[in-house]
N, CA, C and O atoms as a printed pandas DataFrame, in Angstrom:
     atom_number atom_name residue_name chain_id  residue_number  x_coord  y_coord  z_coord
0              1         N          MET        A               1    0.842   -1.186    0.000
1              2        CA          MET        A               1    0.000    0.000    0.000
2              3         C          MET        A               1    0.885    1.246    0.000
3              4         O          MET        A               1    1.909    1.285    0.682
4              5         N          LYS        A               2    0.497    2.238   -0.748
5              6        CA          LYS        A               2    1.271    3.476   -0.836
6              7         C          LYS        A               2    0.789    4.472    0.217
7              8         O          LYS        A               2   -0.410    4.634    0.445
8              9         N          HIS        A               3    1.767    5.141    0.857
9             10        CA          HIS        A               3    1.477    6.117    1.908
10            11         C          HIS        A               3    2.219    7.411    1.629
11            12         O          HIS        A               3    3.396    7.384    1.270
12            13         N          LYS        A               4    1.550    8.541    1.788
13            14        CA          LYS        A               4    2.238    9.824    1.811
14            15         C          LYS        A               4    3.052    9.832    3.095
15            16         O          LYS        A               4    2.543    9.455    4.150
16            17         N          THR        A               5    4.315   10.259    3.021
17            18        CA          THR        A               5    5.261   10.074    4.117
18            19         C          THR        A               5    6.032   11.348    4.398
19            20         O          THR        A               5    6.340   12.123    3.492
20            21         N          LEU        A               6    6.340   11.552    5.683
21            22        CA          LEU        A               6    7.176   12.656    6.128
22            23         C          LEU        A               6    8.219   12.096    7.072
23            24         O          LEU        A               6    7.874   11.418    8.040
24            25         N          SER        A               7    9.498   12.367    6.809
25            26        CA          SER        A               7   10.543   11.886    7.707
26            27         C          SER        A               7   10.854   12.957    8.748
27            28         O          SER        A               7   10.871   14.153    8.456
28            29         N          ILE        A               8   11.097   12.492    9.963
29            30        CA          ILE        A               8   11.388   13.366   11.096
30            31         C          ILE        A               8   12.557   12.756   11.867
31            32         O          ILE        A               8   12.570   11.561   12.160
32            33         N          VAL        A               9   13.529   13.593   12.186
33            34        CA          VAL        A               9   14.745   13.112   12.848
34            35         C          VAL        A               9   14.461   12.724   14.295
35            36         O          VAL        A               9   13.714   13.394   15.008
36            37         N          HIS        A              10   15.087   11.610   14.705
37            38        CA          HIS        A              10   15.021   11.081   16.069
38            39         C          HIS        A              10   15.473   12.151   17.062
39            40         O          HIS        A              10   16.455   12.840   16.787
40            41         N          PRO        A              11   14.815   12.320   18.178
41            42        CA          PRO        A              11   13.735   11.525   18.774
42            43         C          PRO        A              11   12.333   12.059   18.488
43            44         O          PRO        A              11   11.364   11.589   19.083
44            45         N          ASN        A              12   12.211   13.030   17.590
45            46        CA          ASN        A              12   10.924   13.700   17.425
46            47         C          ASN        A              12    9.840   12.859   16.766
47            48         O          ASN        A              12    8.658   13.090   17.019
48            49         N          GLY        A              13   10.201   11.896   15.935
49            50        CA          GLY        A              13    9.188   10.991   15.405
50            51         C          GLY        A              13    8.552   10.173   16.519
51            52         O          GLY        A              13    7.334    9.996   16.554
52            53         N          SER        A              14    9.379    9.680   17.424
53            54        CA          SER        A              14    8.868    8.915   18.573
54            55         C          SER        A              14    8.031    9.793   19.498
55            56         O          SER        A              14    7.041    9.335   20.070
56            57         N          ARG        A              15    8.424   11.036   19.640
57            58        CA          ARG        A              15    7.637   11.973   20.466
58            59         C          ARG        A              15    6.253   12.183   19.866
59            60         O          ARG        A              15    5.269   12.289   20.598
60            61         N          ILE        A              16    6.170   12.243   18.535
61            62        CA          ILE        A              16    4.866   12.345   17.879
62            63         C          ILE        A              16    4.060   11.080   18.156
63            64         O          ILE        A              16    2.886   11.160   18.518
64            65         N          ALA        A              17    4.676    9.921   17.990
65            66        CA          ALA        A              17    3.973    8.645   18.199
66            67         C          ALA        A              17    3.432    8.537   19.619
67            68         O          ALA        A              17    2.374    7.943   19.828
68            69         N          ARG        A              18    4.134    9.096   20.592
69            70        CA          ARG        A              18    3.695    9.047   22.003
70            71         C          ARG        A              18    2.708   10.161   22.346
71            72         O          ARG        A              18    2.187   10.197   23.461
72            73         N          GLY        A              19    2.446   11.066   21.411
73            74        CA          GLY        A              19    1.523   12.164   21.671
74            75         C          GLY        A              19    2.148   13.331   22.410
75            76         O          GLY        A              19    1.437   14.246   22.824
76            77         N          GLU        A              20    3.461   13.320   22.587
77            78        CA          GLU        A              20    4.157   14.403   23.295
78            79         C          GLU        A              20    4.374   15.613   22.383
79            80         O          GLU        A              20    4.387   16.752   22.849
80            81         N          LYS        A              21    4.540   15.365   21.110
81            82        CA          LYS        A              21    4.807   16.419   20.128
82            83         C          LYS        A              21    3.599   16.485   19.204
83            84         O          LYS        A              21    3.367   15.575   18.408
84            85         N          THR        A              22    2.830   17.565   19.313
85            86        CA          THR        A              22    1.606   17.691   18.525
86            87         C          THR        A              22    1.719   18.776   17.451
87            88         O          THR        A              22    0.771   19.029   16.708
88            89         N          ILE        A              23    2.886   19.410   17.381
89            90        CA          ILE        A              23    3.162   20.393   16.333
90            91         C          ILE        A              23    4.500   20.057   15.692
91            92         O          ILE        A              23    5.508   19.900   16.381
92            93         N          GLU        A              24    4.499   19.951   14.386
93            94        CA          GLU        A              24    5.738   19.788   13.621
94            95         C          GLU        A              24    6.049   21.138   12.978
95            96         O          GLU        A              24    5.186   21.737   12.338
96            97         N          VAL        A              25    7.274   21.613   13.149
97            98        CA          VAL        A              25    7.674   22.913   12.624
98            99         C          VAL        A              25    8.484   22.698   11.347
99           100         O          VAL        A              25    9.459   21.947   11.336
100          101         N          ARG        A              26    8.074   23.359   10.289
101          102        CA          ARG        A              26    8.744   23.241    8.990
102          103         C          ARG        A              26    8.912   24.628    8.375
103          104         O          ARG        A              26    8.206   25.569    8.738
104          105         N          SER        A              27    9.844   24.742    7.451
105          106        CA          SER        A              27   10.064   26.005    6.732
106          107         C          SER        A              27    9.157   26.097    5.505
107          108         O          SER        A              27    9.163   27.111    4.807
108          109         N          TRP        A              28    8.396   25.072    5.242
109          110        CA          TRP        A              28    7.534   25.003    4.066
110          111         C          TRP        A              28    6.168   24.457    4.469
111          112         O          TRP        A              28    6.010   23.898    5.555
112          113         N          GLN        A              29    5.197   24.621    3.598
113          114        CA          GLN        A              29    3.835   24.158    3.857
114          115         C          GLN        A              29    3.508   22.964    2.972
115          116         O          GLN        A              29    4.034   22.849    1.865
116          117         N          PRO        A              30    2.638   22.069    3.455
117          118        CA          PRO        A              30    2.185   20.976    2.590
118          119         C          PRO        A              30    1.272   21.553    1.502
119          120         O          PRO        A              30    0.851   22.707    1.593
120          121         N          PRO        A              31    0.968   20.760    0.484
121          122        CA          PRO        A              31    0.033   21.249   -0.538
122          123         C          PRO        A              31   -1.277   21.707    0.104
123          124         O          PRO        A              31   -1.732   21.113    1.082
124          125         N          LYS        A              32   -1.871   22.742   -0.433
125          126        CA          LYS        A              32   -3.109   23.329    0.127
126          127         C          LYS        A              32   -4.230   22.313    0.257
127          128         O          LYS        A              32   -5.001   22.369    1.215
128          129         N          ASP        A              33   -4.338   21.389   -0.682
129          130        CA          ASP        A              33   -5.431   20.418   -0.677
130          131         C          ASP        A              33   -5.065   19.124    0.041
131          132         O          ASP        A              33   -5.766   18.123   -0.109
132          133         N          PHE        A              34   -3.983   19.120    0.819
133          134        CA          PHE        A              34   -3.549   17.893    1.487
134          135         C          PHE        A              34   -4.494   17.566    2.633
135          136         O          PHE        A              34   -4.547   18.285    3.630
136          137         N          ASN        A              35   -5.247   16.467    2.483
137          138        CA          ASN        A              35   -6.224   16.061    3.494
138          139         C          ASN        A              35   -6.267   14.540    3.550
139          140         O          ASN        A              35   -7.295   13.924    3.269
140          141         N          GLU        A              36   -5.137   13.944    3.916
141          142        CA          GLU        A              36   -5.071   12.484    3.994
142          143         C          GLU        A              36   -4.101   12.076    5.091
143          144         O          GLU        A              36   -3.400   12.910    5.665
144          145         N          ASP        A              37   -4.075   10.775    5.372
145          146        CA          ASP        A              37   -3.141   10.269    6.362
146          147         C          ASP        A              37   -1.708   10.535    5.928
147          148         O          ASP        A              37   -1.393   10.537    4.738
148          149         N          LEU        A              38   -0.848   10.759    6.912
149          150        CA          LEU        A              38    0.570   11.011    6.664
150          151         C          LEU        A              38    1.377   10.051    7.537
151          152         O          LEU        A              38    1.268   10.077    8.763
152          153         N          LEU        A              39    2.176    9.215    6.906
153          154        CA          LEU        A              39    3.038    8.274    7.611
154          155         C          LEU        A              39    4.265    9.028    8.118
155          156         O          LEU        A              39    4.938    9.712    7.346
156          157         N          ILE        A              40    4.553    8.905    9.404
157          158        CA          ILE        A              40    5.743    9.525    9.991
158          159         C          ILE        A              40    6.842    8.478   10.059
159          160         O          ILE        A              40    6.672    7.422   10.668
160          161         N          VAL        A              41    7.969    8.779    9.427
161          162        CA          VAL        A              41    9.138    7.910    9.439
162          163         C          VAL        A              41   10.238    8.621   10.225
163          164         O          VAL        A              41   10.601    9.755    9.916
164          165         N          GLU        A              42   10.757    7.949   11.232
165          166        CA          GLU        A              42   11.830    8.526   12.042
166          167         C          GLU        A              42   13.180    8.029   11.538
167          168         O          GLU        A              42   13.376    6.833   11.323
168          169         N          ASN        A              43   14.099    8.962   11.355
169          170        CA          ASN        A              43   15.457    8.595   10.952
170          171         C          ASN        A              43   16.448    9.330   11.840
171          172         O          ASN        A              43   16.059   10.205   12.614
172          173         N          LYS        A              44   17.717    8.984   11.735
173          174        CA          LYS        A              44   18.718    9.552   12.638
174          175         C          LYS        A              44   19.668   10.528   11.963
175          176         O          LYS        A              44   20.661   10.945   12.559
176          177         N          LYS        A              45   19.369   10.893   10.724
177          178        CA          LYS        A              45   20.283   11.737    9.958
178          179         C          LYS        A              45   19.515   12.913    9.358
179          180         O          LYS        A              45   18.494   12.720    8.698
180          181         N          PHE        A              46   20.006   14.128    9.586
181          182        CA          PHE        A              46   19.395   15.288    8.951
182          183         C          PHE        A              46   19.634   15.224    7.447
183          184         O          PHE        A              46   20.737   14.909    7.000
184          185         N          LEU        A              47   18.604   15.521    6.677
185          186        CA          LEU        A              47   18.695   15.496    5.217
186          187         C          LEU        A              47   18.682   16.951    4.738
187          188         O          LEU        A              47   17.636   17.600    4.732
188          189         N          TYR        A              48   19.828   17.446    4.346
189          190        CA          TYR        A              48   19.976   18.856    3.992
190          191         C          TYR        A              48   19.785   19.138    2.509
191          192         O          TYR        A              48   19.328   20.220    2.141
192          193         N          ASN        A              49   20.126   18.187    1.659
193          194        CA          ASN        A              49   20.139   18.435    0.221
194          195         C          ASN        A              49   18.994   17.737   -0.499
195          196         O          ASN        A              49   18.603   16.623   -0.149
196          197         N          GLU        A              50   18.469   18.412   -1.506
197          198        CA          GLU        A              50   17.402   17.836   -2.325
198          199         C          GLU        A              50   17.857   16.496   -2.898
199          200         O          GLU        A              50   18.970   16.382   -3.412
200          201         N          GLY        A              51   17.000   15.492   -2.809
201          202        CA          GLY        A              51   17.321   14.162   -3.319
202          203         C          GLY        A              51   18.079   13.279   -2.338
203          204         O          GLY        A              51   18.282   12.096   -2.610
204          205         N          GLU        A              52   18.500   13.828   -1.205
205          206        CA          GLU        A              52   19.231   13.040   -0.209
206          207         C          GLU        A              52   18.267   12.059    0.469
207          208         O          GLU        A              52   17.122   12.402    0.764
208          209         N          ILE        A              53   18.747   10.837    0.710
209          210        CA          ILE        A              53   17.931    9.777    1.312
210          211         C          ILE        A              53   18.712    9.104    2.431
211          212         O          ILE        A              53   19.924    8.909    2.331
212          213         N          ASP        A              54   18.001    8.753    3.497
213          214        CA          ASP        A              54   18.552    7.925    4.564
214          215         C          ASP        A              54   17.803    6.590    4.482
215          216         O          ASP        A              54   16.600    6.558    4.741
216          217         N          PRO        A              55   18.474    5.490    4.131
217          218        CA          PRO        A              55   17.781    4.210    3.956
218          219         C          PRO        A              55   17.307    3.585    5.270
219          220         O          PRO        A              55   16.597    2.579    5.251
220          221         N          GLU        A              56   17.685    4.159    6.394
221          222        CA          GLU        A              56   17.383    3.542    7.687
222          223         C          GLU        A              56   16.292    4.261    8.464
223          224         O          GLU        A              56   16.461    4.552    9.648
224          225         N          GLY        A              57   15.164    4.552    7.801
225          226        CA          GLY        A              57   14.027    5.155    8.483
226          227         C          GLY        A              57   13.107    4.082    9.050
227          228         O          GLY        A              57   13.019    2.976    8.516
228          229         N          THR        A              58   12.423    4.424   10.139
229          230        CA          THR        A              58   11.496    3.500   10.782
230          231         C          THR        A              58   10.108    4.136   10.868
231          232         O          THR        A              58    9.975    5.226   11.425
232          233         N          PRO        A              59    9.076    3.490   10.338
233          234        CA          PRO        A              59    7.710    4.023   10.477
234          235         C          PRO        A              59    7.297    4.010   11.949
235          236         O          PRO        A              59    7.373    2.973   12.607
236          237         N          VAL        A              60    6.857    5.169   12.468
237          238        CA          VAL        A              60    6.507    5.255   13.889
238          239         C          VAL        A              60    5.065    5.665   14.146
239          240         O          VAL        A              60    4.537    5.387   15.222
240          241         N          ALA        A              61    4.410    6.324   13.183
241          242        CA          ALA        A              61    3.033    6.776   13.423
242          243         C          ALA        A              61    2.362    7.150   12.110
243          244         O          ALA        A              61    3.010    7.367   11.086
244          245         N          ILE        A              62    1.051    7.217   12.181
245          246        CA          ILE        A              62    0.239    7.787   11.113
246          247         C          ILE        A              62   -0.529    8.936   11.754
247          248         O          ILE        A              62   -1.092    8.783   12.837
248          249         N          VAL        A              63   -0.551   10.090   11.083
249          250        CA          VAL        A              63   -1.188   11.284   11.623
250          251         C          VAL        A              63   -2.019   11.965   10.549
251          252         O          VAL        A              63   -2.000   11.583    9.379
252          253         N          ARG        A              64   -2.737   12.969   10.974
253          254        CA          ARG        A              64   -3.432   13.885   10.070
254          255         C          ARG        A              64   -2.956   15.295   10.409
255          256         O          ARG        A              64   -2.679   15.604   11.568
256          257         N          ILE        A              65   -2.864   16.139    9.399
257          258        CA          ILE        A              65   -2.542   17.547    9.613
258          259         C          ILE        A              65   -3.859   18.287    9.777
259          260         O          ILE        A              65   -4.655   18.378    8.843
260          261         N          LYS        A              66   -4.076   18.811   10.966
261          262        CA          LYS        A              66   -5.313   19.521   11.280
262          263         C          LYS        A              66   -5.292   20.940   10.715
263          264         O          LYS        A              66   -6.295   21.424   10.190
264          265         N          ASN        A              67   -4.139   21.600   10.828
265          266        CA          ASN        A              67   -4.037   23.005   10.443
266          267         C          ASN        A              67   -2.573   23.347   10.224
267          268         O          ASN        A              67   -1.694   22.758   10.853
268          269         N          VAL        A              68   -2.311   24.285    9.343
269          270        CA          VAL        A              68   -0.964   24.823    9.140
270          271         C          VAL        A              68   -1.067   26.337    9.279
271          272         O          VAL        A              68   -1.923   26.971    8.662
272          273         N          ARG        A              69   -0.194   26.902   10.087
273          274        CA          ARG        A              69   -0.223   28.346   10.361
274          275         C          ARG        A              69    1.188   28.809   10.691
275          276         O          ARG        A              69    2.079   27.978   10.863
276          277         N          PRO        A              70    1.410   30.112   10.783
277          278        CA          PRO        A              70    2.745   30.585   11.157
278          279         C          PRO        A              70    3.150   30.080   12.549
279          280         O          PRO        A              70    2.333   30.020   13.469
280          281         N          TYR        A              71    4.403   29.727   12.672
281          282        CA          TYR        A              71    4.985   29.257   13.934
282          283         C          TYR        A              71    5.028   30.415   14.922
283          284         O          TYR        A              71    5.475   31.514   14.593
284          285         N          GLU        A              72    4.556   30.152   16.140
285          286        CA          GLU        A              72    4.531   31.163   17.194
286          287         C          GLU        A              72    5.397   30.712   18.354
287          288         O          GLU        A              72    5.598   29.515   18.563
288          289         N          GLU        A              73    5.902   31.662   19.097
289          290        CA          GLU        A              73    6.746   31.329   20.244
290          291         C          GLU        A              73    6.007   30.454   21.251
291          292         O          GLU        A              73    6.627   29.626   21.919
292          293         N          SER        A              74    4.705   30.623   21.367
293          294        CA          SER        A              74    3.907   29.813   22.298
294          295         C          SER        A              74    3.799   28.349   21.855
295          296         O          SER        A              74    3.333   27.511   22.627
296          297         N          ASP        A              75    4.220   28.031   20.629
297          298        CA          ASP        A              75    4.194   26.656   20.127
298          299         C          ASP        A              75    5.381   25.826   20.610
299          300         O          ASP        A              75    5.387   24.609   20.423
300          301         N          ILE        A              76    6.368   26.441   21.216
301          302        CA          ILE        A              76    7.599   25.733   21.590
302          303         C          ILE        A              76    7.324   24.454   22.386
303          304         O          ILE        A              76    7.864   23.409   22.021
304          305         N          PRO        A              77    6.517   24.474   23.450
305          306        CA          PRO        A              77    6.299   23.217   24.201
306          307         C          PRO        A              77    5.649   22.110   23.363
307          308         O          PRO        A              77    6.102   20.966   23.408
308          309         N          ALA        A              78    4.604   22.427   22.606
309          310        CA          ALA        A              78    3.910   21.401   21.807
310          311         C          ALA        A              78    4.771   20.898   20.655
311          312         O          ALA        A              78    4.562   19.791   20.159
312          313         N          ALA        A              79    5.738   21.709   20.229
313          314        CA          ALA        A              79    6.636   21.315   19.150
314          315         C          ALA        A              79    7.899   20.626   19.678
315          316         O          ALA        A              79    8.746   20.188   18.900
316          317         N          CYS        A              80    8.017   20.534   21.017
317          318        CA          CYS        A              80    9.234   19.982   21.645
318          319         C          CYS        A              80   10.465   20.699   21.079
319          320         O          CYS        A              80   11.502   20.083   20.833
320          321         N          ALA        A              81   10.328   21.990   20.883
321          322        CA          ALA        A              81   11.392   22.799   20.295
322          323         C          ALA        A              81   12.189   23.507   21.384
323          324         O          ALA        A              81   11.744   23.609   22.527
324          325         N          SER        A              82   13.353   23.986   21.023
325          326        CA          SER        A              82   14.200   24.698   21.972
326          327         C          SER        A              82   14.204   26.207   21.725
327          328         O          SER        A              82   14.665   26.977   22.568
328          329         N          ARG        A              83   13.683   26.631   20.551
329          330        CA          ARG        A              83   13.683   28.059   20.262
330          331         C          ARG        A              83   12.606   28.391   19.232
331          332         O          ARG        A              83   12.028   27.515   18.588
332          333         N          TRP        A              84   12.364   29.686   19.107
333          334        CA          TRP        A              84   11.422   30.210   18.123
334          335         C          TRP        A              84   12.174   31.082   17.138
335          336         O          TRP        A              84   13.063   31.843   17.521
336          337         N          GLU        A              85   11.816   30.970   15.867
337          338        CA          GLU        A              85   12.336   31.852   14.819
338          339         C          GLU        A              85   11.188   32.181   13.879
339          340         O          GLU        A              85   10.363   31.317   13.584
340          341         N          PRO        A              86   11.125   33.412   13.409
341          342        CA          PRO        A              86   10.052   33.763   12.462
342          343         C          PRO        A              86   10.282   33.095   11.111
343          344         O          PRO        A              86   11.396   32.686   10.782
344          345         N          GLY        A              87    9.200   32.993   10.336
345          346        CA          GLY        A              87    9.306   32.466    8.976
346          347         C          GLY        A              87    9.050   30.977    8.857
347          348         O          GLY        A              87    9.155   30.420    7.764
348          349         N          TYR        A              88    8.715   30.321    9.958
349          350        CA          TYR        A              88    8.434   28.888    9.933
350          351         C          TYR        A              88    6.933   28.664   10.084
351          352         O          TYR        A              88    6.175   29.583   10.393
352          353         N          TYR        A              89    6.522   27.400    9.854
353          354        CA          TYR        A              89    5.118   27.036    9.944
354          355         C          TYR        A              89    4.905   25.943   10.981
355          356         O          TYR        A              89    5.712   25.023   11.115
356          357         N          SER        A              90    3.802   26.062   11.711
357          358        CA          SER        A              90    3.383   25.036   12.667
358          359         C          SER        A              90    2.359   24.146   11.987
359          360         O          SER        A              90    1.295   24.599   11.566
360          361         N          TRP        A              91    2.707   22.856   11.888
361          362        CA          TRP        A              91    1.768   21.871   11.383
362          363         C          TRP        A              91    1.110   21.236   12.599
363          364         O          TRP        A              91    1.752   20.467   13.313
364          365         N          GLU        A              92   -0.150   21.541   12.845
365          366        CA          GLU        A              92   -0.872   20.969   13.980
366          367         C          GLU        A              92   -1.291   19.544   13.621
367          368         O          GLU        A              92   -1.984   19.322   12.629
368          369         N          LEU        A              93   -0.865   18.591   14.435
369          370        CA          LEU        A              93   -1.134   17.179   14.159
370          371         C          LEU        A              93   -2.307   16.684   14.989
371          372         O          LEU        A              93   -2.495   17.107   16.130
372          373         N          GLU        A              94   -3.089   15.791   14.414
373          374        CA          GLU        A              94   -4.204   15.170   15.121
374          375         C          GLU        A              94   -4.349   13.726   14.661
375          376         O          GLU        A              94   -3.666   13.275   13.742
376          377         N          ASN        A              95   -5.257   13.013   15.326
377          378        CA          ASN        A              95   -5.517   11.612   14.989
378          379         C          ASN        A              95   -4.199   10.831   14.879
379          380         O          ASN        A              95   -3.940   10.152   13.885
380          381         N          ILE        A              96   -3.389   10.948   15.917
381          382        CA          ILE        A              96   -2.070   10.301   15.963
382          383         C          ILE        A              96   -2.239    8.833   16.320
383          384         O          ILE        A              96   -2.778    8.489   17.372
384          385         N          ARG        A              97   -1.762    7.966   15.414
385          386        CA          ARG        A              97   -1.864    6.528   15.615
386          387         C          ARG        A              97   -0.462    5.923   15.601
387          388         O          ARG        A              97    0.152    5.800   14.541
388          389         N          PRO        A              98    0.048    5.544   16.784
389          390        CA          PRO        A              98    1.402    4.964   16.829
390          391         C          PRO        A              98    1.460    3.619   16.125
391          392         O          PRO        A              98    0.476    2.882   16.068
392          393         N          LEU        A              99    2.641    3.317   15.587
393          394        CA          LEU        A              99    2.877    2.044   14.909
394          395         C          LEU        A              99    3.945    1.263   15.660
395          396         O          LEU        A              99    4.829    1.842   16.291
396          397         N          ASN        A             100    3.850   -0.042   15.582
397          398        CA          ASN        A             100    4.902   -0.916   16.106
398          399         C          ASN        A             100    5.446   -1.664   14.896
399          400         O          ASN        A             100    4.998   -2.765   14.575
400          401         N          CYS        A             101    6.410   -1.055   14.239
401          402        CA          CYS        A             101    6.893   -1.549   12.960
402          403         C          CYS        A             101    8.417   -1.605   12.989
403          404         O          CYS        A             101    9.070   -0.607   13.292
404          405         N          SER        A             102    8.980   -2.760   12.678
405          406        CA          SER        A             102   10.434   -2.901   12.732
406          407         C          SER        A             102   11.101   -2.836   11.363
407          408         O          SER        A             102   12.328   -2.840   11.271
408          409         N          VAL        A             103   10.304   -2.777   10.302
409          410        CA          VAL        A             103   10.865   -2.720    8.955
410          411         C          VAL        A             103   11.479   -1.334    8.718
411          412         O          VAL        A             103   10.982   -0.333    9.233
412          413         N          GLN        A             104   12.544   -1.288    7.948
413          414        CA          GLN        A             104   13.150   -0.004    7.616
414          415         C          GLN        A             104   12.694    0.442    6.231
415          416         O          GLN        A             104   12.576   -0.358    5.302
416          417         N          VAL        A             105   12.444    1.734    6.123
417          418        CA          VAL        A             105   12.051    2.347    4.857
418          419         C          VAL        A             105   12.900    3.596    4.654
419          420         O          VAL        A             105   13.435    4.139    5.621
420          421         N          PRO        A             106   13.030    4.052    3.441
421          422        CA          PRO        A             106   13.815    5.257    3.206
422          423         C          PRO        A             106   13.181    6.503    3.835
423          424         O          PRO        A             106   11.960    6.657    3.860
424          425         N          ALA        A             107   14.034    7.370    4.330
425          426        CA          ALA        A             107   13.624    8.699    4.772
426          427         C          ALA        A             107   14.104    9.670    3.695
427          428         O          ALA        A             107   15.226    9.552    3.202
428          429         N          ALA        A             108   13.256   10.624    3.336
429          430        CA          ALA        A             108   13.600   11.578    2.283
430          431         C          ALA        A             108   13.063   12.954    2.662
431          432         O          ALA        A             108   12.345   13.107    3.650
432          433         N          ARG        A             109   13.419   13.938    1.869
433          434        CA          ARG        A             109   12.960   15.308    2.108
434          435         C          ARG        A             109   11.547   15.501    1.560
435          436         O          ARG        A             109   11.135   14.824    0.618
436          437         N          GLY        A             110   10.813   16.435    2.166
437          438        CA          GLY        A             110    9.469   16.768    1.697
438          439         C          GLY        A             110    8.464   15.672    2.016
439          440         O          GLY        A             110    8.743   14.762    2.797
440          441         N          ILE        A             111    7.315   15.770    1.411
441          442        CA          ILE        A             111    6.315   14.703    1.507
442          443         C          ILE        A             111    6.557   13.800    0.310
443          444         O          ILE        A             111    6.525   14.247   -0.837
444          445         N          TYR        A             112    6.795   12.544    0.584
445          446        CA          TYR        A             112    7.122   11.587   -0.476
446          447         C          TYR        A             112    6.272   10.340   -0.289
447          448         O          TYR        A             112    5.550   10.222    0.701
448          449         N          GLU        A             113    6.351    9.418   -1.226
449          450        CA          GLU        A             113    5.526    8.219   -1.182
450          451         C          GLU        A             113    6.350    7.006   -0.760
451          452         O          GLU        A             113    7.467    6.801   -1.235
452          453         N          THR        A             114    5.780    6.210    0.140
453          454        CA          THR        A             114    6.395    4.977    0.605
454          455         C          THR        A             114    5.430    3.830    0.313
455          456         O          THR        A             114    4.231    3.944    0.566
456          457         N          ASP        A             115    5.946    2.742   -0.212
457          458        CA          ASP        A             115    5.138    1.549   -0.454
458          459         C          ASP        A             115    5.379    0.602    0.709
459          460         O          ASP        A             115    6.464    0.031    0.828
460          461         N          LEU        A             116    4.383    0.427    1.568
461          462        CA          LEU        A             116    4.550   -0.337    2.790
462          463         C          LEU        A             116    3.221   -0.961    3.199
463          464         O          LEU        A             116    2.193   -0.285    3.233
464          465         N          ASP        A             117    3.249   -2.240    3.505
465          466        CA          ASP        A             117    2.061   -2.939    3.990
466          467         C          ASP        A             117    2.080   -2.889    5.512
467          468         O          ASP        A             117    2.965   -3.465    6.147
468          469         N          LEU        A             118    1.108   -2.204    6.093
469          470        CA          LEU        A             118    1.062   -2.033    7.554
470          471         C          LEU        A             118    0.060   -2.939    8.240
471          472         O          LEU        A             118   -0.388   -2.627    9.344
472          473         N          VAL        A             119   -0.303   -4.042    7.626
473          474        CA          VAL        A             119   -1.272   -4.977    8.230
474          475         C          VAL        A             119   -0.681   -5.646    9.437
475          476         O          VAL        A             119   -1.344   -6.463   10.076
């Protein structure tokens, strides 16, 4: 089954899966019409360059994006962040469903597609 996927560097993917992190902060916004499940893949390597991939990602949760808005300093606790900077976006997450999955999948930049059977 194909899943829209977002990679998040450890430990923040696990924090999302546990419900501790309910805001993901990004410098970009998802497509305006994005209204579907999003697979969260946790990896241990920051991906700085377009096309860069980390083959050792682990699926940790499925979420929905409730709202996207400008990042505010008051979002720091829900984002498990250490600081605030202008120009970023807060992705409010909801319907967080943790996964217990040991298979590794690629982590990539942006929202990308992963073919994974989660039965």
